[in-house]
N, C-alpha and C positions, 0 to 999 in steps of 0.2 A: 642586490638581486640578481639572480641568473636569469638569462635569456635563452630561450629554447630555439634553437636553429632548425626549422623545419626541412631545410634543404638537405640535412643529414638523412633524412627518411627516403628520399630519392636514391642514396647511395647503397641502401640496405639491400641484402639479397635474402629475401623472404622466401619460404616455402610455398609452393603452389596451395597447400592445404590452409595457409594462412588467409590467403585471398580469397579461397571459397568460404571461409569462415566469416570474413568481413562482408562478403556479398550477402550471406544468409542473415547476418545481422541487420544490414540494410533493408533486406526484404520484409523480414519479420516487424522491423520497425515500421514500415507502410502499412503491414497489417494490422498492427497495434492501433496506429491513427484511424484507420477505417472503422476499427471498433469502437473507438472512442466516439467518432462521430455518428455512427449508425445506431448504436446501443448504449448510449450514455446513461438513459435511465436504468437500464438493467445493471450497468456498472456501478452506478451510484447506489443501488440497493445492495449489491454485493460488498461495496466498501462498508456499508453501515453495518450488515451482517458480520463482517470481518472484524470491525471495531468492537462490537458487542462480545464476540468470541474471544478476542485478545484480551479484552477487559476482564471476562470471567476467568480466563486462565491465569492472568496477572494476579487476580484477587486470591485465587486458589493457592498459588504459590505463596502468598502472604498469609495463608490461613484464614482468608476472609470468604464466607460463603453466603448466597442469598438465592431466593428462588430464580427461575428464569424469568417469571412474569415481572418480578420486581426489578431485576437487573434491565430487562427491555424497557420498563417504564422509566428508570433513571436514565438510561442512555438516549431513550427518545427525546427526554427534555434536554438532555445535553447537547445531542445532535441539533435540534431546532433552534435551541437559544444560544449555544456556545457557552452558557454558564450553567452552573450546577448550584441550585439553591440548597441550603443547609434544610435536611429533612428530619423529622422525628424517626428515631430508630425503632424498626418493627420487629417483632418476635415472631419466628416461623417455627 
């Protein structure tokens, strides 16, 4: 197994723009942490919406289509119980 020598980083000559980019990343990470702390309920709702939209898109790629109402019902069950029971197919 290789070991990484972090002291080599001190010897690197990096452009100033790299240091500015690192500083911005650090700043944005701090802002992200504030959003997570202050708006966790909104972020959770956004995550749920993203999961539903992702599932709908993935299903469409596979040729599986359902109504938005039915998809929300299934995803709501999945998100609240973390399991999905086998349901009778519905005709739309």
